Structure formats: C-alpha cells, structure tokens
C-alpha positions in Angstrom: 65.5 134.6 146.0 62.9 137.4 146.1 61.1 138.4 142.9 63.2 141.7 142.7 66.5 140.0 143.3 68.3 138.3 140.4 70.5 135.2 140.8 74.1 136.3 141.0 74.9 134.3 137.9 72.3 136.3 135.9 73.5 139.6 137.4 77.0 138.8 136.0 75.7 138.0 132.5 73.5 141.2 132.5 76.4 143.4 133.4 78.5 142.5 130.4 78.7 144.7 127.3 80.5 144.1 124.0 80.7 146.1 120.8 78.2 145.0 118.2 76.4 142.8 120.7 72.9 142.8 122.2 72.6 141.8 125.8 68.9 140.8 126.2 69.1 141.1 130.0 70.2 144.7 129.9 69.4 146.1 126.4 66.0 147.0 125.0 65.3 146.6 121.3 63.5 149.7 120.1 61.5 147.8 117.5 60.4 144.5 119.1 60.7 144.8 122.9 58.1 145.5 125.5 59.0 148.4 127.8 60.4 146.2 130.6 61.7 143.4 128.3 65.3 143.4 129.6 64.1 142.9 133.2 61.5 140.3 132.2 64.2 138.3 130.4 66.6 138.6 133.3 64.0 137.6 135.9 62.9 134.6 133.8 66.5 133.4 133.4 67.1 133.9 137.0 64.1 131.8 138.0 65.1 129.2 135.5 68.7 128.9 136.9 67.4 128.8 140.4 64.9 126.0 139.6 67.6 124.0 137.7 70.1 124.4 140.5 67.7 122.6 142.8 67.1 119.8 140.2 69.0 116.8 138.8 70.2 118.1 135.4 70.9 115.4 132.8 72.7 117.7 130.4 73.4 121.2 129.2 72.7 121.4 125.5 74.9 124.2 124.2 74.7 126.1 121.0 77.1 128.8 119.8 75.4 132.2 120.2 72.0 133.7 120.7 70.3 134.3 117.4 68.3 137.4 116.4 65.1 135.4 115.8 65.4 133.4 119.0 67.4 134.1 122.2 67.8 137.8 121.4 64.0 138.1 121.8 63.3 135.5 124.5 66.5 135.6 126.6 66.5 131.8 126.5 69.0 129.8 124.5 67.8 127.8 121.5 64.3 129.1 122.2 62.1 131.3 120.0 58.7 133.0 120.8 56.9 129.9 119.7 58.5 127.7 122.3 59.1 130.0 125.3 56.0 128.8 127.2 57.0 125.1 126.6 60.6 125.8 127.8 59.4 127.4 131.0 56.7 124.7 131.6 59.4 122.0 131.7 60.7 123.7 134.8 57.3 124.5 136.3 57.5 128.2 135.4 55.5 130.7 133.5 56.2 134.2 132.2 54.8 136.7 129.7 56.5 137.1 126.4 59.0 140.0 126.6 58.4 141.1 122.9 55.5 142.8 121.2 54.0 142.2 117.8 53.8 139.0 115.8 55.3 135.8 117.2 58.6 135.0 115.5 59.8 131.5 114.8 63.3 130.2 114.5 64.1 127.1 112.5 66.9 125.8 114.8 64.6 126.2 117.8 61.8 124.3 116.1 64.1 121.2 115.6 65.5 121.5 119.1 62.1 121.5 120.7 60.8 118.8 118.3 63.3 116.5 120.1 63.1 117.9 123.6 59.4 117.3 123.6 60.2 113.6 123.5 62.2 113.3 126.7 61.3 114.3 130.3 64.9 114.5 131.5 66.0 117.9 132.7 67.9 119.5 129.9 69.3 123.1 130.4 69.8 125.1 127.2 72.7 127.5 126.9 75.2 128.9 124.4 79.0 129.2 124.3 78.5 133.0 124.1 75.3 133.8 126.0 74.6 137.1 124.3 73.6 138.1 120.7 76.6 139.1 118.5 75.6 140.9 115.3 77.2 142.5 112.3 78.1 146.2 112.7 75.1 148.4 111.9 72.7 145.5 111.5 71.3 144.4 114.9 69.0 141.9 113.2 71.8 139.7 111.9 74.0 136.9 113.4 77.8 136.7 113.5 80.1 134.3 115.3 81.5 135.5 118.6 85.1 136.7 118.7 88.0 135.7 121.0 87.3 138.1 123.9 83.6 137.2 123.8 84.6 133.5 123.8 86.7 134.0 127.0 83.7 135.5 128.7 81.5 132.7 127.5 83.9 130.1 128.8 83.9 131.7 132.2 80.1 131.8 132.3 79.8 128.2 131.1 82.2 127.0 133.8 80.2 128.9 136.4 77.0 127.4 135.1 78.4 123.9 135.1 79.5 124.4 138.7 76.0 125.6 139.7 74.0 122.9 137.9 76.3 119.9 138.1 75.0 118.3 134.9 75.9 114.7 134.0 77.2 115.8 130.6 77.3 118.6 128.0 75.8 118.1 124.5 77.4 120.5 122.0 75.1 121.3 119.1 77.5 121.7 116.2 81.2 121.6 115.8 81.5 125.4 116.4 80.0 124.9 119.9 82.3 121.9 120.6 85.4 123.6 119.4 84.5 126.8 121.4 84.5 124.9 124.7 88.2 125.4 124.8 89.7 124.8 128.2 86.5 123.2 129.5 86.9 120.1 127.3 87.9 117.2 129.5 86.4 118.6 132.7 83.0 117.0 132.1 81.7 114.3 129.7 81.1 116.1 126.4 79.8 115.0 123.0 79.0 116.8 119.8 76.0 116.3 117.6 75.3 117.7 114.2 73.8 121.2 114.1 70.3 120.9 112.6 70.7 123.8 110.2 72.3 123.6 106.7 71.1 120.1 105.9 71.9 118.7 109.3 68.4 118.1 110.7 68.2 114.3 109.8 71.6 113.6 111.5 70.7 115.7 114.5 67.5 113.8 115.0 69.2 110.4 114.7 71.9 111.4 117.2 69.6 112.8 119.8 67.2 109.9 119.3 70.0 107.4 120.0 71.3 109.4 123.0 67.9 109.6 124.7 66.4 106.4 123.6 63.7 108.1 121.5 61.8 105.8 119.2 62.0 106.9 115.6 59.0 108.6 114.2 58.1 110.7 111.2 60.0 114.0 111.5 58.7 117.1 109.8 61.2 118.7 107.5 62.0 122.2 108.7 64.9 123.1 106.3 
C-alpha cells in the first residue's frame, strides 16, 4: 500500500454518510480539526488495519459507537487524544494528532488503556458502529446508533473479522454485545462490563482475569 492509497476497508468506511453522524475519515470539524484531519485519520486507520492484517490478533475489543471526546477526534476506537500515540506505538506506528488546540481526555478511553498497557497481546479496537452518531443540532454529543447504522456496522465488523482473523471478540458493555446481531456465534465472543456508570471495578476484574493480569491498585476515574 502506498502512502496515498487507503486500504479498501477504510475507503468503504470513509464513503459512508448518515444523518446526524460525523464520519471522521471524510468530515472535518470546523472547531477542533486540523486542515487535513479527515485524510490524516483515514491514513492512520489504513496503516493500522494493514499492520494488524499481517499480525496475529488476539482479540477485537469492541465498543458501541465513536464518542465526541474520543474517536470523533482521533479516528481510533476507544482512544482519545491522550492515548493516540500509545495506541499507534503498540503496532509500531506514529502519526501526528489530527486535532488542534488543547488535548482532550475521555474517561472510557482512560480505563481501556489502563488495562491495555498491562498486556502485550495484539488487541484491535473497534466499534459496532464505526462513526460518531450525535443528537440533531449538537455535534458534540453522543447518541446510540439506529437500525440502519447498525446494519452498516455489522457488515463492517464482519469484513474486519475476515481481514484480521482474531481469536475472539470482547464486547465492552451489553449494548455492544447485543448489537453484534447476526455475527454472534460466528466467532468466540464474550461481554465485559462497560467501565462507565460505576462499571470500572468490574471491567478491571474481568479484563484482569481474561488476560492474566496481576491485580494492582487501580486509579478511580469515575
């Protein structure tokens, strides 16, 4: 893949548009994005998919949707500005931040990366719906994806699983697990508690057990 050419999987994601939805690989935020932010995010994801495709992937950790403080800005699932460099470094990659201004943190991303930092296994991060759905008239909000968005997300996830051939899928929260729909049963899948809304302790325990992580003091983030 040349630098100018995107992976076909990313091209497909970048081409989709839904009402009240921000596509970070095609849309530019007039407030927080650098001039070439959409292309930066698309290229970064493309390189990430290409690198993972050539690796042995333990699992895809899957959330529900991109959030306005995280994936909307970085183009990387479950990853905020604070952790974008760490995310890419796990795959031997680097990239400049696609946003301008102050670095923005996301609480869910902080807990996710608190646990990912304790395993060296290849974990690919994704969402049931890989774009950022928001409330009408409020781009800096989060909403749950709708039925048509879910169908697109199922197709994208099925294609990603075929590309990466992970050993399992770890669903972060019941919403993500339930949203897998027709994909349930096609690959070993388990659900863990979402770390928000009081779920951090349970999430940490479940991931620690799954990856053989020794318990240690966990900083409360909620």
